[in-house]
C-alpha positions as CSV (number, residue, x, y, z in Angstrom):
1,X,22.9,157.9,152.6
2,X,21.0,161.0,153.7
3,X,19.0,161.9,150.5
4,X,15.3,160.9,150.5
5,X,14.6,161.8,146.8
6,X,12.0,159.5,145.3
7,X,13.4,157.5,142.4
8,X,10.3,157.2,140.1
9,X,12.4,155.5,137.4
10,X,13.1,152.6,139.7
11,X,9.4,152.3,140.5
12,X,8.6,152.3,136.7
13,X,11.2,149.5,136.1
14,X,9.6,147.3,138.8
15,X,6.1,147.8,137.3
16,X,7.2,147.3,133.7
17,X,9.3,144.2,134.5
18,X,6.4,142.5,136.3
19,X,4.1,143.4,133.4
20,X,6.6,141.7,131.0
21,X,6.8,138.7,133.5
22,X,3.0,138.1,133.0
23,X,3.3,138.3,129.2
24,X,6.3,136.0,129.2
25,X,4.4,133.4,131.3
26,X,1.4,133.6,129.0
27,X,3.7,133.1,126.0
28,X,4.8,129.8,127.5
29,X,1.3,128.4,127.1
30,X,1.7,128.5,123.3
31,X,5.1,126.7,123.3
32,X,5.3,122.9,122.7
33,X,7.3,122.3,125.9
34,X,4.9,124.0,128.2
35,X,3.6,121.0,130.1
36,X,7.2,119.9,130.9
37,X,7.5,122.9,133.2
38,X,4.0,122.7,134.6
39,X,1.9,125.0,132.3
40,X,-1.2,124.2,130.3
41,X,-0.4,124.0,126.6
42,X,-2.4,125.2,123.6
43,X,-2.9,122.5,121.0
44,X,-1.6,125.1,118.4
45,X,1.8,126.5,119.0
46,X,3.0,130.0,118.4
47,X,6.7,129.3,118.4
48,X,7.4,132.6,116.5
49,X,6.4,134.5,119.6
50,X,9.4,133.0,121.3
51,X,11.8,135.1,119.3
52,X,11.0,138.3,121.2
53,X,10.5,136.3,124.4
54,X,14.0,134.9,124.0
55,X,15.4,138.4,123.8
56,X,13.7,139.1,127.2
57,X,14.3,135.9,129.1
58,X,18.0,136.3,130.0
59,X,17.6,139.7,131.6
60,X,14.0,140.0,132.9
61,X,14.6,138.1,136.3
62,X,18.2,139.5,136.9
63,X,16.7,143.0,136.4
64,X,14.1,142.3,139.0
65,X,16.8,141.3,141.5
66,X,18.7,144.4,140.7
67,X,15.7,146.5,141.4
68,X,15.1,144.6,144.6
69,X,18.6,145.3,145.7
70,X,18.1,149.0,144.9
71,X,14.9,149.1,147.0
72,X,16.8,147.8,150.0
73,X,19.4,150.5,149.6
74,X,16.6,153.1,149.6
75,X,14.9,151.5,152.6
76,X,18.1,151.5,154.7
77,X,18.5,155.3,154.4
78,X,15.8,155.7,157.1
79,X,15.8,152.3,158.8
80,X,18.1,150.4,161.2
81,X,19.0,146.8,160.5
82,X,16.4,145.6,162.9
83,X,13.7,147.8,161.3
84,X,14.6,146.6,157.9
85,X,14.4,142.9,159.0
86,X,11.0,143.5,160.5
87,X,9.7,145.3,157.5
88,X,11.0,142.7,155.1
89,X,9.5,139.9,157.2
90,X,6.1,141.5,157.0
91,X,6.3,142.6,153.4
92,X,8.1,139.5,151.9
93,X,8.2,136.5,154.2
94,X,4.5,136.6,155.2
95,X,3.2,136.9,151.6
96,X,5.7,134.1,150.6
97,X,4.5,131.7,153.2
98,X,0.8,132.7,152.5
99,X,1.3,132.2,148.8
100,X,2.7,128.7,149.2
101,X,-0.2,127.6,151.4
102,X,-3.1,129.4,149.7
103,X,-2.3,130.7,146.3
104,X,0.1,128.2,144.6
105,X,-2.1,125.2,145.3
106,X,-4.9,126.8,143.3
107,X,-3.1,126.7,140.0
108,X,-1.6,123.3,140.7
109,X,-5.2,122.2,141.1
110,X,-6.2,123.7,137.8
111,X,-3.3,122.0,135.9
112,X,-4.1,118.6,137.5
113,X,-7.7,118.8,136.7
114,X,-7.0,119.9,133.1
115,X,-4.7,117.0,132.5
116,X,-6.7,114.5,134.6
117,X,-4.0,114.0,137.2
118,X,-4.4,112.9,140.7
119,X,-5.1,115.9,143.0
120,X,-2.1,116.4,145.2
121,X,0.0,119.1,146.6
122,X,3.2,119.5,148.6
123,X,4.4,122.9,149.7
124,X,6.1,124.4,146.7
125,X,7.2,128.1,146.2
126,X,6.4,127.8,142.4
127,X,6.6,131.4,140.9
128,X,7.0,132.8,144.4
129,X,10.5,131.4,144.7
130,X,11.7,135.0,143.8
131,X,10.3,136.2,147.2
132,X,12.1,133.4,149.2
133,X,15.4,134.4,147.4
134,X,15.0,138.1,148.2
135,X,14.4,137.3,151.9
136,X,17.4,135.0,152.1
137,X,19.6,137.8,150.4
138,X,18.5,140.3,153.0
139,X,19.5,138.0,155.8
140,X,22.8,137.1,154.3
141,X,23.8,140.5,153.1
142,X,22.5,142.7,155.9
143,X,25.8,142.8,157.8
144,X,27.7,143.9,154.7
145,X,25.0,146.5,153.8
146,X,25.2,147.9,157.3
147,X,29.0,148.2,157.0
148,X,28.6,149.8,153.6
149,X,25.9,152.3,155.0
150,X,28.3,153.2,157.9
151,X,31.3,153.8,155.5
152,X,29.1,155.3,152.8
153,X,31.3,158.2,152.0
154,X,34.4,156.3,151.6
155,X,32.7,153.5,149.5
156,X,30.9,156.1,147.3
157,X,34.2,157.7,146.6
158,X,35.6,154.5,145.4
159,X,32.6,153.7,143.4
160,X,32.7,157.2,141.7
161,X,36.2,156.4,140.5
162,X,35.2,153.0,139.3
163,X,32.1,153.9,137.4
164,X,33.3,157.2,135.9
165,X,33.7,155.3,132.6
166,X,31.7,152.4,131.2
167,X,34.8,150.2,131.6
168,X,34.1,150.1,135.3
169,X,31.0,148.1,134.6
170,X,33.3,145.2,133.8
171,X,33.6,144.9,137.5
172,X,29.9,144.1,137.7
173,X,29.9,141.9,134.6
174,X,32.9,139.6,135.5
175,X,31.3,137.9,138.5
176,X,28.2,137.1,136.4
177,X,30.4,135.6,133.7
178,X,32.3,133.5,136.3
179,X,29.0,132.2,137.7
180,X,27.9,131.3,134.4
181,X,31.1,129.3,133.7
182,X,31.5,127.7,137.1
183,X,27.8,126.8,137.6
184,X,27.4,126.0,133.9
185,X,23.5,126.1,133.9
186,X,21.6,124.4,131.2
187,X,19.6,126.3,130.1
188,X,21.0,129.6,131.2
189,X,17.5,131.2,131.5
190,X,16.2,128.6,134.0
191,X,16.5,130.5,137.4
192,X,13.8,129.0,139.6
193,X,14.8,127.1,142.6
194,X,18.3,126.1,141.6
195,X,21.9,127.1,142.4
196,X,22.3,129.1,139.3
197,X,19.3,131.3,140.0
198,X,20.2,131.7,143.7
199,X,23.8,132.9,142.9
200,X,22.8,135.0,139.8
201,X,20.0,136.6,141.9
202,X,22.4,137.1,144.9
203,X,25.0,139.0,142.5
204,X,22.2,141.1,141.0
205,X,20.6,142.0,144.3
206,X,24.1,143.0,145.7
207,X,25.0,145.1,142.7
208,X,21.6,146.7,142.8
209,X,22.4,148.0,146.2
210,X,25.7,149.1,145.0
211,X,24.3,151.0,142.0
212,X,22.2,153.2,144.3
213,X,25.1,153.7,146.7
214,X,27.2,154.8,143.7
215,X,24.9,157.7,143.1
216,X,25.0,160.3,140.3
217,X,28.3,159.2,138.7
218,X,27.0,155.8,137.8
219,X,23.7,157.2,136.7
220,X,25.4,159.7,134.4
221,X,27.6,157.0,132.9
222,X,24.6,154.7,132.1
223,X,22.8,157.5,130.6
224,X,25.6,158.7,128.5
225,X,26.4,155.4,127.0
226,X,22.9,153.9,126.9
227,X,22.8,153.8,123.0
228,X,26.1,151.8,122.9
229,X,24.8,149.4,125.5
230,X,21.6,148.9,123.5
231,X,23.7,148.3,120.3
232,X,25.9,145.7,122.0
233,X,22.8,144.0,123.5
234,X,21.0,143.8,120.2
235,X,24.2,142.6,118.5
236,X,24.8,139.8,121.0
237,X,21.2,138.8,120.8
238,X,21.3,138.7,117.0
239,X,24.4,136.5,117.3
240,X,22.7,134.2,119.7
241,X,19.6,133.9,117.5
242,X,21.4,133.4,114.1
243,X,24.7,131.7,115.0
244,X,23.7,129.7,118.0
245,X,19.9,129.2,117.5
246,X,19.4,130.9,120.9
247,X,21.7,128.5,122.8
248,X,24.9,130.6,123.0
249,X,27.7,129.6,125.4
250,X,26.9,130.7,128.9
251,X,29.6,133.3,129.1
252,X,28.1,135.1,126.1
253,X,24.6,134.8,127.7
254,X,25.9,136.4,130.9
255,X,27.5,139.3,129.1
256,X,24.4,139.8,127.0
257,X,22.2,139.8,130.1
258,X,24.3,142.4,131.8
259,X,24.5,144.6,128.8
260,X,20.8,144.5,128.3
261,X,20.4,145.6,131.9
262,X,22.9,148.4,131.6
263,X,20.9,149.6,128.5
264,X,17.6,149.4,130.3
265,X,18.9,151.3,133.3
266,X,20.3,154.0,131.0
267,X,17.0,154.7,129.2
268,X,15.0,154.4,132.4
269,X,17.2,156.9,134.2
270,X,17.0,159.2,131.3
271,X,13.3,159.1,130.6
272,X,11.3,157.5,133.4
273,X,12.1,159.5,136.6
274,X,8.6,161.2,136.5
275,X,5.8,160.9,139.0
276,X,2.3,160.1,137.9
277,X,-0.9,159.0,139.4
278,X,-0.8,155.9,137.2
279,X,2.6,155.0,138.6
280,X,1.4,155.4,142.2
281,X,-1.5,153.0,141.5
282,X,0.6,150.4,139.6
283,X,3.3,150.5,142.2
284,X,1.0,149.2,144.9
285,X,-0.9,146.9,142.5
286,X,2.2,145.2,141.1
287,X,3.0,143.0,144.1
288,X,-0.5,141.4,144.5
289,X,-0.8,141.1,140.7
290,X,2.6,139.2,140.7
291,X,1.4,136.9,143.5
292,X,-2.0,136.3,141.8
293,X,-1.0,136.0,138.1
294,X,-0.4,132.3,137.8
295,X,-3.8,131.4,139.2
296,X,-5.5,133.8,136.7
297,X,-3.3,132.6,133.9
298,X,-4.1,128.9,134.5
299,X,-7.7,129.7,134.9
300,X,-7.8,131.7,131.7
301,X,-5.9,128.8,130.0
302,X,-8.3,126.2,131.2
303,X,-11.3,128.2,129.8
304,X,-9.8,129.4,126.5
305,X,-7.5,126.7,125.2
306,X,-10.4,124.1,124.5
307,X,-12.3,126.7,122.5
308,X,-12.1,126.2,118.7
309,X,-10.8,129.7,117.9
310,X,-7.6,131.1,116.2
311,X,-4.6,130.7,118.3
312,X,-3.7,134.5,118.1
313,X,-7.2,135.2,119.6
314,X,-6.5,132.6,122.3
315,X,-3.4,134.5,123.2
316,X,-5.1,137.8,123.3
317,X,-8.0,136.5,125.4
318,X,-5.7,134.8,128.0
319,X,-3.7,138.1,128.2
320,X,-6.9,140.1,128.8
321,X,-8.4,137.7,131.4
322,X,-5.1,137.4,133.2
323,X,-4.5,141.1,133.5
324,X,-8.1,142.2,134.1
325,X,-8.7,139.4,136.6
326,X,-5.6,140.2,138.7
327,X,-6.3,143.9,138.7
328,X,-9.9,143.4,139.5
329,X,-9.2,141.2,142.5
330,X,-6.6,143.7,143.6
331,X,-8.9,146.8,143.2
332,X,-12.2,145.3,144.6
333,X,-11.0,142.8,147.1
334,X,-7.4,142.9,148.3
335,X,-6.9,146.6,148.3
336,X,-10.0,147.1,150.4
337,X,-9.4,144.4,153.0
338,X,-7.4,145.0,156.3
339,X,-7.0,141.2,156.5
340,X,-5.8,140.5,152.9
341,X,-3.5,143.6,152.5
342,X,-0.5,142.2,154.6
343,X,-0.9,138.8,153.1
344,X,-0.3,140.3,149.6
345,X,2.6,142.5,150.8
346,X,0.6,145.7,151.2
347,X,0.7,148.1,154.1
348,X,-2.3,148.4,156.3
349,X,-3.9,151.7,155.9
350,X,-6.1,152.4,159.0
351,X,-7.4,155.7,157.3
352,X,-8.9,153.7,154.5
353,X,-12.5,153.9,155.5
354,X,-14.0,151.6,152.8
355,X,-11.6,148.9,153.8
356,X,-12.8,149.1,157.4
357,X,-16.3,148.9,156.3
358,X,-15.7,145.8,154.2
359,X,-14.6,143.9,157.3
360,X,-17.7,144.7,159.4
Protein backbone atom coordinates (compact mmCIF):
# COMPACT_ATOMS: atom_id res chain seq x y z
CA UNK A 1 0.00 0.00 0.00
CA UNK A 2 2.64 2.48 -1.03
CA UNK A 3 1.16 4.22 -4.06
CA UNK A 4 -0.21 7.72 -3.48
CA UNK A 5 -1.84 8.24 -6.89
CA UNK A 6 -5.02 10.28 -6.57
CA UNK A 7 -8.11 8.46 -7.82
CA UNK A 8 -10.31 11.19 -9.29
CA UNK A 9 -12.87 8.62 -10.44
CA UNK A 10 -13.66 7.78 -6.81
CA UNK A 11 -13.97 11.49 -6.02
CA UNK A 12 -16.38 11.93 -8.92
CA UNK A 13 -18.46 8.97 -7.77
CA UNK A 14 -18.80 10.47 -4.29
CA UNK A 15 -19.89 13.83 -5.71
CA UNK A 16 -22.32 12.34 -8.25
CA UNK A 17 -23.89 9.97 -5.73
CA UNK A 18 -24.52 12.76 -3.23
CA UNK A 19 -26.06 14.82 -6.03
CA UNK A 20 -28.36 11.93 -6.92
CA UNK A 21 -29.23 11.58 -3.23
CA UNK A 22 -30.54 15.14 -3.17
CA UNK A 23 -32.67 14.62 -6.29
CA UNK A 24 -33.97 11.33 -4.88
CA UNK A 25 -35.06 12.98 -1.62
CA UNK A 26 -36.73 15.81 -3.53
CA UNK A 27 -38.66 13.25 -5.61
CA UNK A 28 -40.09 11.79 -2.38
CA UNK A 29 -41.99 15.07 -1.82
CA UNK A 30 -44.09 14.20 -4.87
CA UNK A 31 -45.05 10.68 -3.76
CA UNK A 32 -48.35 9.97 -1.93
CA UNK A 33 -46.54 8.19 0.92
CA UNK A 34 -44.12 11.05 1.68
CA UNK A 35 -45.60 12.05 5.09
CA UNK A 36 -45.32 8.48 6.36
CA UNK A 37 -41.52 8.77 6.28
CA UNK A 38 -41.45 12.35 7.55
CA UNK A 39 -41.42 14.40 4.32
CA UNK A 40 -43.69 17.27 3.34
CA UNK A 41 -45.99 16.08 0.52
CA UNK A 42 -47.18 17.92 -2.55
CA UNK A 43 -50.95 17.83 -3.03
CA UNK A 44 -50.32 16.70 -6.61
CA UNK A 45 -48.28 13.56 -7.02
CA UNK A 46 -45.70 12.79 -9.71
CA UNK A 47 -45.70 9.03 -9.35
CA UNK A 48 -44.17 8.61 -12.83
CA UNK A 49 -40.93 10.15 -11.57
CA UNK A 50 -40.58 7.17 -9.25
CA UNK A 51 -39.83 4.88 -12.19
CA UNK A 52 -36.30 6.27 -12.68
CA UNK A 53 -35.91 6.77 -8.93
CA UNK A 54 -36.73 3.10 -8.35
CA UNK A 55 -33.86 2.13 -10.65
CA UNK A 56 -31.62 4.22 -8.43
CA UNK A 57 -32.86 3.40 -4.97
CA UNK A 58 -31.40 -0.09 -4.58
CA UNK A 59 -27.79 0.90 -5.31
CA UNK A 60 -27.35 4.59 -4.41
CA UNK A 61 -26.74 4.02 -0.67
CA UNK A 62 -24.69 0.81 -1.05
CA UNK A 63 -22.50 2.65 -3.58
CA UNK A 64 -21.83 5.41 -1.04
CA UNK A 65 -20.73 2.79 1.49
CA UNK A 66 -18.45 1.19 -1.12
CA UNK A 67 -16.88 4.57 -1.84
CA UNK A 68 -16.49 5.27 1.89
CA UNK A 69 -14.63 1.98 2.36
CA UNK A 70 -12.41 2.91 -0.57
CA UNK A 71 -11.65 6.22 1.12
CA UNK A 72 -10.48 4.42 4.25
CA UNK A 73 -8.15 2.22 2.20
CA UNK A 74 -6.61 5.31 0.60
CA UNK A 75 -6.32 7.04 3.99
CA UNK A 76 -4.54 4.08 5.59
CA UNK A 77 -1.72 4.25 3.03
CA UNK A 78 -0.19 7.13 4.97
CA UNK A 79 -1.79 6.80 8.43
CA UNK A 80 -1.45 4.53 11.42
CA UNK A 81 -4.53 3.04 13.04
CA UNK A 82 -4.47 5.69 15.77
CA UNK A 83 -4.13 8.48 13.21
CA UNK A 84 -7.03 7.11 11.20
CA UNK A 85 -9.27 6.96 14.29
CA UNK A 86 -8.33 10.51 15.21
CA UNK A 87 -9.03 11.79 11.73
CA UNK A 88 -12.34 9.93 11.38
CA UNK A 89 -13.44 11.18 14.81
CA UNK A 90 -12.83 14.75 13.70
CA UNK A 91 -14.21 14.38 10.18
CA UNK A 92 -17.19 12.08 10.88
CA UNK A 93 -18.09 11.84 14.57
CA UNK A 94 -18.04 15.59 15.28
CA UNK A 95 -20.27 16.50 12.27
CA UNK A 96 -22.57 13.59 13.15
CA UNK A 97 -23.09 14.80 16.73
CA UNK A 98 -23.30 18.45 15.69
CA UNK A 99 -25.84 17.59 13.02
CA UNK A 100 -28.11 15.71 15.44
CA UNK A 101 -28.06 18.65 17.85
CA UNK A 102 -28.15 21.65 15.51
CA UNK A 103 -29.15 20.63 11.95
CA UNK A 104 -31.68 17.80 12.14
CA UNK A 105 -34.01 19.64 14.59
CA UNK A 106 -34.45 22.41 12.01
CA UNK A 107 -36.13 20.26 9.38
CA UNK A 108 -38.15 18.47 12.08
CA UNK A 109 -39.38 21.90 13.15
CA UNK A 110 -40.37 22.83 9.58
CA UNK A 111 -42.31 19.56 9.15
CA UNK A 112 -44.10 19.92 12.49
CA UNK A 113 -45.06 23.52 11.75
CA UNK A 114 -46.30 22.65 8.25
CA UNK A 115 -48.56 19.88 9.54
CA UNK A 116 -49.59 21.77 12.73
CA UNK A 117 -47.92 19.23 15.00
CA UNK A 118 -46.70 19.84 18.54
CA UNK A 119 -43.14 21.14 18.50
CA UNK A 120 -40.92 18.42 19.97
CA UNK A 121 -37.54 16.86 19.28
CA UNK A 122 -35.60 13.89 20.59
CA UNK A 123 -32.04 13.30 19.39
CA UNK A 124 -32.38 11.64 15.99
CA UNK A 125 -29.72 10.99 13.32
CA UNK A 126 -32.28 11.36 10.50
CA UNK A 127 -30.37 11.51 7.18
CA UNK A 128 -27.07 11.59 9.10
CA UNK A 129 -27.48 7.92 10.10
CA UNK A 130 -25.04 7.21 7.28
CA UNK A 131 -22.24 9.00 9.16
CA UNK A 132 -22.94 7.06 12.35
CA UNK A 133 -22.74 3.79 10.46
CA UNK A 134 -19.43 4.70 8.81
CA UNK A 135 -17.84 5.60 12.13
CA UNK A 136 -19.04 2.30 13.62
CA UNK A 137 -17.60 0.36 10.66
CA UNK A 138 -14.21 2.02 11.11
CA UNK A 139 -14.17 1.02 14.78
CA UNK A 140 -15.24 -2.56 14.06
CA UNK A 141 -13.11 -3.22 10.99
CA UNK A 142 -9.94 -1.33 11.88
CA UNK A 143 -8.11 -4.40 13.35
CA UNK A 144 -8.89 -6.39 10.20
CA UNK A 145 -7.90 -3.50 7.95
CA UNK A 146 -4.59 -3.14 9.80
CA UNK A 147 -3.94 -6.86 9.33
CA UNK A 148 -4.76 -6.58 5.62
CA UNK A 149 -2.47 -3.57 5.30
CA UNK A 150 0.39 -5.42 7.00
CA UNK A 151 -0.10 -8.45 4.73
CA UNK A 152 -0.91 -6.38 1.69
CA UNK A 153 1.21 -8.22 -0.85
CA UNK A 154 -0.09 -11.70 0.05
CA UNK A 155 -3.71 -10.56 0.12
CA UNK A 156 -3.36 -8.61 -3.12
CA UNK A 157 -1.97 -11.71 -4.83
CA UNK A 158 -5.02 -13.70 -3.75
CA UNK A 159 -7.39 -10.92 -4.83
CA UNK A 160 -5.70 -10.70 -8.23
CA UNK A 161 -6.41 -14.37 -8.82
CA UNK A 162 -10.00 -14.00 -7.60
CA UNK A 163 -10.87 -10.93 -9.69
CA UNK A 164 -9.07 -11.91 -12.87
CA UNK A 165 -12.46 -12.80 -14.34
CA UNK A 166 -15.92 -11.34 -13.63
CA UNK A 167 -16.92 -14.65 -11.99
CA UNK A 168 -14.73 -13.62 -9.06
CA UNK A 169 -17.25 -10.91 -8.28
CA UNK A 170 -19.64 -13.67 -7.18
CA UNK A 171 -17.57 -13.72 -3.98
CA UNK A 172 -18.72 -10.13 -3.45
CA UNK A 173 -22.33 -10.68 -4.45
CA UNK A 174 -23.03 -13.83 -2.41
CA UNK A 175 -22.76 -12.17 1.05
CA UNK A 176 -25.21 -9.47 -0.08
CA UNK A 177 -27.66 -12.09 -1.34
CA UNK A 178 -27.37 -14.04 1.93
CA UNK A 179 -27.99 -10.86 3.91
CA UNK A 180 -31.12 -10.11 1.91
CA UNK A 181 -32.48 -13.62 2.50
CA UNK A 182 -31.58 -13.92 6.19
CA UNK A 183 -32.64 -10.41 7.23
CA UNK A 184 -35.55 -10.38 4.77
CA UNK A 185 -36.02 -6.58 4.72
CA UNK A 186 -39.34 -5.11 3.64
CA UNK A 187 -38.85 -3.01 1.65
CA UNK A 188 -35.33 -3.82 0.50
CA UNK A 189 -34.49 -0.19 -0.24
CA UNK A 190 -35.18 1.02 3.32
CA UNK A 191 -31.70 1.29 4.86
CA UNK A 192 -31.90 3.99 7.51
CA UNK A 193 -31.44 2.97 11.14
CA UNK A 194 -32.26 -0.72 10.79
CA UNK A 195 -30.37 -4.03 10.85
CA UNK A 196 -30.63 -4.49 7.08
CA UNK A 197 -29.04 -1.12 6.41
CA UNK A 198 -26.31 -1.70 8.98
CA UNK A 199 -25.24 -5.11 7.66
CA UNK A 200 -25.58 -4.16 4.00
CA UNK A 201 -23.54 -1.00 4.65
CA UNK A 202 -20.97 -3.05 6.58
CA UNK A 203 -20.52 -5.42 3.64
CA UNK A 204 -20.29 -2.58 1.11
CA UNK A 205 -17.80 -0.68 3.28
CA UNK A 206 -15.62 -3.78 3.67
CA UNK A 207 -15.66 -4.64 -0.04
CA UNK A 208 -14.94 -1.02 -0.93
CA UNK A 209 -11.71 -1.38 1.03
CA UNK A 210 -11.03 -4.70 -0.69
CA UNK A 211 -11.64 -3.22 -4.15
CA UNK A 212 -8.87 -0.66 -3.68
CA UNK A 213 -6.57 -3.26 -2.13
CA UNK A 214 -7.13 -5.49 -5.18
CA UNK A 215 -5.68 -2.81 -7.41
CA UNK A 216 -5.32 -2.85 -11.16
CA UNK A 217 -6.55 -6.41 -11.83
CA UNK A 218 -10.04 -5.71 -10.51
CA UNK A 219 -10.05 -2.30 -12.17
CA UNK A 220 -9.32 -3.87 -15.56
CA UNK A 221 -12.00 -6.55 -15.05
CA UNK A 222 -14.67 -4.00 -14.19
CA UNK A 223 -13.75 -1.83 -17.18
CA UNK A 224 -13.62 -4.79 -19.59
CA UNK A 225 -17.02 -6.14 -18.61
CA UNK A 226 -18.83 -2.85 -17.90
CA UNK A 227 -21.27 -3.16 -20.81
CA UNK A 228 -22.24 -6.69 -19.77
CA UNK A 229 -22.85 -5.49 -16.19
CA UNK A 230 -24.96 -2.61 -17.50
CA UNK A 231 -26.99 -4.95 -19.71
CA UNK A 232 -27.61 -7.34 -16.81
CA UNK A 233 -28.53 -4.49 -14.45
CA UNK A 234 -31.01 -2.97 -16.91
CA UNK A 235 -32.47 -6.42 -17.59
CA UNK A 236 -32.96 -7.16 -13.90
CA UNK A 237 -34.52 -3.74 -13.36
CA UNK A 238 -36.86 -4.23 -16.31
CA UNK A 239 -37.88 -7.59 -14.84
CA UNK A 240 -38.43 -5.97 -11.43
CA UNK A 241 -40.54 -3.21 -12.99
CA UNK A 242 -42.68 -5.29 -15.34
CA UNK A 243 -42.92 -8.69 -13.65
CA UNK A 244 -42.87 -7.69 -9.98
CA UNK A 245 -44.15 -4.09 -10.05
CA UNK A 246 -40.87 -3.02 -8.40
CA UNK A 247 -41.21 -5.47 -5.49
CA UNK A 248 -38.99 -8.32 -6.63
CA UNK A 249 -37.75 -11.02 -4.22
CA UNK A 250 -34.96 -9.70 -2.03
CA UNK A 251 -32.31 -12.00 -3.50
CA UNK A 252 -32.99 -10.54 -6.95
CA UNK A 253 -32.85 -7.01 -5.52
CA UNK A 254 -29.47 -7.77 -3.94
CA UNK A 255 -28.14 -9.17 -7.22
CA UNK A 256 -29.43 -6.19 -9.18
CA UNK A 257 -27.95 -3.76 -6.66
CA UNK A 258 -24.49 -5.32 -6.93
CA UNK A 259 -24.52 -5.51 -10.70
CA UNK A 260 -25.53 -1.85 -11.00
CA UNK A 261 -22.58 -0.99 -8.75
CA UNK A 262 -20.16 -3.11 -10.80
CA UNK A 263 -21.38 -1.32 -13.94
CA UNK A 264 -21.05 2.12 -12.34
CA UNK A 265 -17.50 1.34 -11.22
CA UNK A 266 -16.60 0.05 -14.67
CA UNK A 267 -17.72 3.23 -16.42
CA UNK A 268 -16.29 5.49 -13.72
CA UNK A 269 -12.90 3.79 -13.81
CA UNK A 270 -12.88 4.08 -17.60
CA UNK A 271 -14.00 7.68 -18.01
CA UNK A 272 -13.89 9.68 -14.76
CA UNK A 273 -10.30 9.42 -13.54
CA UNK A 274 -9.59 13.03 -14.55
CA UNK A 275 -8.72 16.02 -12.40
CA UNK A 276 -10.55 19.32 -12.75
CA UNK A 277 -11.09 22.52 -10.80
CA UNK A 278 -14.81 21.74 -10.72
CA UNK A 279 -14.12 18.38 -9.07
CA UNK A 280 -11.80 19.97 -6.50
CA UNK A 281 -14.54 22.42 -5.55
CA UNK A 282 -17.33 19.84 -5.48
CA UNK A 283 -15.28 17.36 -3.45
CA UNK A 284 -15.05 19.79 -0.55
CA UNK A 285 -18.60 21.09 -0.96
CA UNK A 286 -20.25 17.64 -1.08
CA UNK A 287 -20.01 16.89 2.65
CA UNK A 288 -21.55 20.18 3.90
CA UNK A 289 -24.19 20.01 1.16
CA UNK A 290 -25.13 16.50 2.28
CA UNK A 291 -25.44 17.63 5.92
CA UNK A 292 -27.52 20.71 5.01
CA UNK A 293 -29.72 19.41 2.24
CA UNK A 294 -32.71 18.24 4.30
CA UNK A 295 -33.10 21.65 5.94
CA UNK A 296 -33.04 23.34 2.55
CA UNK A 297 -35.35 20.73 1.03
CA UNK A 298 -37.94 21.08 3.79
CA UNK A 299 -37.69 24.88 3.70
CA UNK A 300 -38.18 24.87 -0.08
CA UNK A 301 -41.11 22.46 0.22
CA UNK A 302 -42.70 24.67 2.91
CA UNK A 303 -42.53 27.68 0.59
CA UNK A 304 -43.32 26.11 -2.78
CA UNK A 305 -45.89 23.36 -2.15
CA UNK A 306 -48.73 25.72 -1.10
CA UNK A 307 -48.34 27.77 -4.31
CA UNK A 308 -50.95 27.20 -7.01
CA UNK A 309 -48.47 26.34 -9.76
CA UNK A 310 -48.00 23.24 -11.96
CA UNK A 311 -46.48 20.29 -10.14
CA UNK A 312 -43.53 20.03 -12.50
CA UNK A 313 -42.66 23.66 -11.78
CA UNK A 314 -42.84 22.85 -8.07
CA UNK A 315 -40.34 20.05 -8.61
CA UNK A 316 -37.98 22.31 -10.56
CA UNK A 317 -38.17 25.14 -8.01
CA UNK A 318 -37.58 22.84 -5.02
CA UNK A 319 -34.54 21.37 -6.77
CA UNK A 320 -33.25 24.85 -7.56
CA UNK A 321 -33.75 26.23 -4.05
CA UNK A 322 -32.27 23.14 -2.40
CA UNK A 323 -29.11 23.05 -4.52
CA UNK A 324 -28.54 26.81 -4.66
CA UNK A 325 -29.28 27.22 -0.95
CA UNK A 326 -26.89 24.46 0.10
CA UNK A 327 -24.06 25.69 -2.09
CA UNK A 328 -24.62 29.31 -1.08
CA UNK A 329 -24.37 28.44 2.61
CA UNK A 330 -21.28 26.39 1.93
CA UNK A 331 -19.58 29.06 -0.20
CA UNK A 332 -20.39 32.20 1.79
CA UNK A 333 -20.66 30.92 5.34
CA UNK A 334 -19.27 27.45 6.13
CA UNK A 335 -16.25 27.49 3.83
CA UNK A 336 -15.05 30.81 5.24
CA UNK A 337 -15.53 30.08 8.94
CA UNK A 338 -12.86 28.48 11.11
CA UNK A 339 -15.55 27.65 13.67
CA UNK A 340 -17.99 26.01 11.23
CA UNK A 341 -15.57 24.14 8.97
CA UNK A 342 -14.84 21.23 11.37
CA UNK A 343 -18.52 21.01 12.34
CA UNK A 344 -19.31 20.25 8.70
CA UNK A 345 -16.42 17.83 8.21
CA UNK A 346 -13.99 20.25 6.56
CA UNK A 347 -10.34 20.69 7.39
CA UNK A 348 -9.32 23.97 9.02
CA UNK A 349 -7.16 25.96 6.64
CA UNK A 350 -5.19 28.47 8.69
CA UNK A 351 -3.83 29.98 5.47
CA UNK A 352 -7.34 30.99 4.44
CA UNK A 353 -7.15 34.73 5.16
CA UNK A 354 -10.81 35.55 4.35
CA UNK A 355 -11.94 32.87 6.81
CA UNK A 356 -9.78 34.40 9.54
CA UNK A 357 -11.16 37.87 8.85
CA UNK A 358 -14.72 36.64 9.07
CA UNK A 359 -14.12 35.60 12.65
CA UNK A 360 -12.73 38.98 13.85
